[in-house]
C-alpha positions in Angstrom: 105.3 142.1 106.9 105.3 142.0 103.1 101.8 143.5 103.1 102.7 146.2 105.6 105.7 147.2 103.5 103.7 147.1 100.2 100.8 149.2 101.6 102.7 151.7 103.7 105.7 152.3 101.5 104.3 151.7 98.0 100.5 152.3 98.4 99.5 148.8 97.3 96.2 147.5 98.6 97.5 144.5 100.4 95.8 143.7 103.7 97.9 142.9 106.8 96.6 140.0 108.9 98.5 139.7 112.1 97.5 138.7 115.6 95.8 142.0 116.3 93.9 142.0 113.0 92.7 138.4 113.7 91.4 139.5 117.1 89.6 142.6 115.8 87.9 140.9 112.8 86.9 137.7 114.6 85.2 139.8 117.3 83.7 142.4 115.1 82.2 139.8 112.7 81.7 137.0 115.2 83.9 134.6 113.4 84.8 131.4 115.3 86.9 129.7 112.6 90.2 128.9 114.2 92.8 131.5 113.1 95.6 128.9 112.9 93.7 126.6 110.6 94.1 126.6 106.8 90.5 127.6 106.3 90.8 130.3 109.0 93.9 131.8 107.4 92.2 132.0 104.0 88.9 133.3 105.4 90.5 136.2 107.4 92.8 137.1 104.6 89.9 137.4 102.1 87.8 139.3 104.6 90.6 141.8 105.4 91.4 142.2 101.8 87.7 143.1 101.1 87.8 145.8 103.8 91.0 147.5 102.9 90.8 151.2 101.9 92.0 151.3 98.3 92.9 155.0 98.5 95.0 154.7 101.7 95.8 151.1 102.3 98.9 151.9 104.5 96.8 154.0 106.8 94.1 151.3 107.0 96.6 148.6 107.9 98.4 150.7 110.5 95.0 151.7 112.0 93.5 148.2 112.4 96.8 146.8 113.8 97.0 149.7 116.3 93.4 149.4 117.2 93.9 145.7 118.1 97.0 146.5 120.1 95.6 149.4 122.1 91.8 148.9 122.3 90.7 145.5 121.2 93.2 143.8 123.5 93.2 140.1 124.4 91.9 140.4 127.9 89.3 142.8 129.4 88.9 145.2 126.5 86.8 148.3 127.2 83.9 147.2 125.0 81.4 149.7 126.5 83.4 152.6 125.1 84.5 151.0 121.9 83.7 152.9 118.6 82.5 149.6 117.1 80.3 148.5 120.1 77.0 148.9 118.1 78.3 146.7 115.3 80.4 144.2 117.1 78.8 140.7 116.9 81.0 139.3 119.8 80.0 142.2 122.0 76.3 141.7 121.2 76.5 137.9 121.8 78.8 138.3 124.9 81.5 136.1 123.3 84.4 138.7 123.3 86.5 136.5 125.7 86.1 133.4 123.5 87.3 135.1 120.3 89.5 134.6 118.4 89.5 130.8 118.4 92.9 129.1 118.1 93.4 125.4 117.8 95.6 123.8 120.4 98.6 122.0 118.9 98.7 118.3 119.7 101.5 117.5 122.1 104.4 115.9 120.2 105.0 112.2 120.9 108.5 111.3 122.0 110.2 108.4 120.2 113.7 107.1 120.6 115.1 105.8 117.4 118.0 103.4 117.8 119.6 102.6 114.4 121.9 99.6 114.1 124.7 100.4 111.7 126.3 97.1 110.5 129.9 97.6 109.4 132.1 95.0 107.8 135.9 95.2 107.7 135.9 96.7 104.2 133.3 99.4 105.2 130.2 97.6 103.6 126.9 98.0 105.4 123.2 97.1 105.2 120.1 99.2 104.8 116.4 98.3 104.5 113.5 100.1 102.8 110.6 101.4 104.8 107.3 100.1 103.4 104.7 101.2 105.9 102.6 104.3 105.6 104.3 106.2 108.4 107.1 108.7 108.1 109.8 108.2 105.5 107.8 105.8 103.4 110.0 104.2 100.7 113.2 105.7 102.1 116.1 103.5 103.2 117.3 103.2 106.8 119.6 101.1 108.9 117.8 98.4 111.0 115.8 100.3 113.6 114.6 99.8 117.2 111.8 102.2 118.0 111.6 102.7 121.7 109.9 105.1 124.2 113.2 105.7 126.0 116.9 105.9 125.5 118.8 102.6 125.9 122.1 101.8 127.5 124.4 99.3 125.7 123.4 96.5 128.1 119.7 97.3 127.6 120.2 97.4 123.8 121.9 94.0 123.8 119.2 92.4 125.9 116.4 93.9 123.7 114.4 91.3 121.8 114.4 93.4 118.7 118.2 93.7 118.8 118.6 90.0 119.1 116.3 89.6 116.1 118.2 92.1 114.0 121.6 90.4 114.6 120.4 86.8 114.6 122.3 86.1 111.3 125.2 88.4 112.0 128.6 87.5 113.5 129.0 90.5 115.8 132.5 91.6 116.8 131.5 94.6 118.8 128.7 97.2 119.5 129.5 100.8 120.2 127.5 104.0 120.3 128.5 106.6 117.6 127.8 109.5 120.0 126.6 109.5 123.6 124.5 112.6 122.8 121.3 111.8 121.0 120.2 113.7 118.0 116.9 115.6 118.4 115.0 115.5 115.1 111.7 117.3 115.3 108.7 116.5 113.1 105.3 118.1 113.1 103.8 115.4 115.4 106.9 113.7 116.8 110.1 114.4 118.6 112.7 111.9 117.6 115.7 111.2 119.7 118.1 109.4 117.4 121.0 107.2 118.3 123.4 105.3 116.0 125.0 102.1 117.2 128.0 100.8 115.2 127.8 97.0 115.0 131.1 95.7 113.7 130.8 92.4 111.9 132.9 89.4 111.0 130.9 87.7 108.3 127.2 88.6 108.1 124.9 86.5 105.9 122.8 89.4 104.6 123.9 90.9 101.3 125.9 94.0 102.2 126.2 97.1 100.0 129.3 99.1 99.2 129.8 102.7 100.2 129.2 103.8 96.6 125.8 102.0 96.6 125.0 103.5 100.0 125.3 107.0 98.6 122.9 106.2 95.8 120.0 105.4 98.1 117.4 107.9 99.3 117.5 108.2 103.1 115.9 110.4 105.7 117.9 113.6 106.4 118.9 112.5 109.8 120.5 109.4 108.4 122.1 111.4 105.5 123.8 113.7 108.1 125.1 110.7 110.0 126.5 109.1 106.8 128.3 112.4 105.9 129.9 112.5 109.4 130.8 108.8 109.8 134.3 108.4 108.5 134.0 104.8 107.0 131.1 106.1 104.8 132.9 109.1 103.5 133.9 108.9 99.8 
């Protein structure tokens, strides 16, 4: 969009690379580099920039976009009557239908994150630091149960990980902060997040105060919870 405005309105030689342009250039030059890869984005931008007409960049950009939209269409283009038929590598190699190439996005994995939020009578709590090489490395979080499904209160209390987490706690009650799970989307994961408030009598772990809690670096989804949960509001 920026290139289109710059070239059409201000005469700047900035090449537009949209879906239509990707299709025209990949077929005309026989390029099979995936258009949604970092190398493909760079390659097509450089190629398009090298082709743009310096004296009328706006006309060039409009023309190649329009050509892709009306003639070099995705399915069944009329290649026999195309003005570029004699120069089109894809037409010559019979690969028009295979171009442009686009990488398929990997299907996001679904995880259900159940955070145990210990809470003493004075509002103190407990967090632990993530040390593995996965997401949120070095950030702090409440004790976590990572499951492939949502859990009811009964399922949670019977879960071996839950029993391990609370083994040194004197638990008064366990309640879910909200029945509606929070959907937190990452590039490769869909996280369905639940917070369980575990009210304590006298836990053995060293608790932190609310002031200390706000000084720790936490993932954004936990930061939002902290800002909404009344006992943690300063």
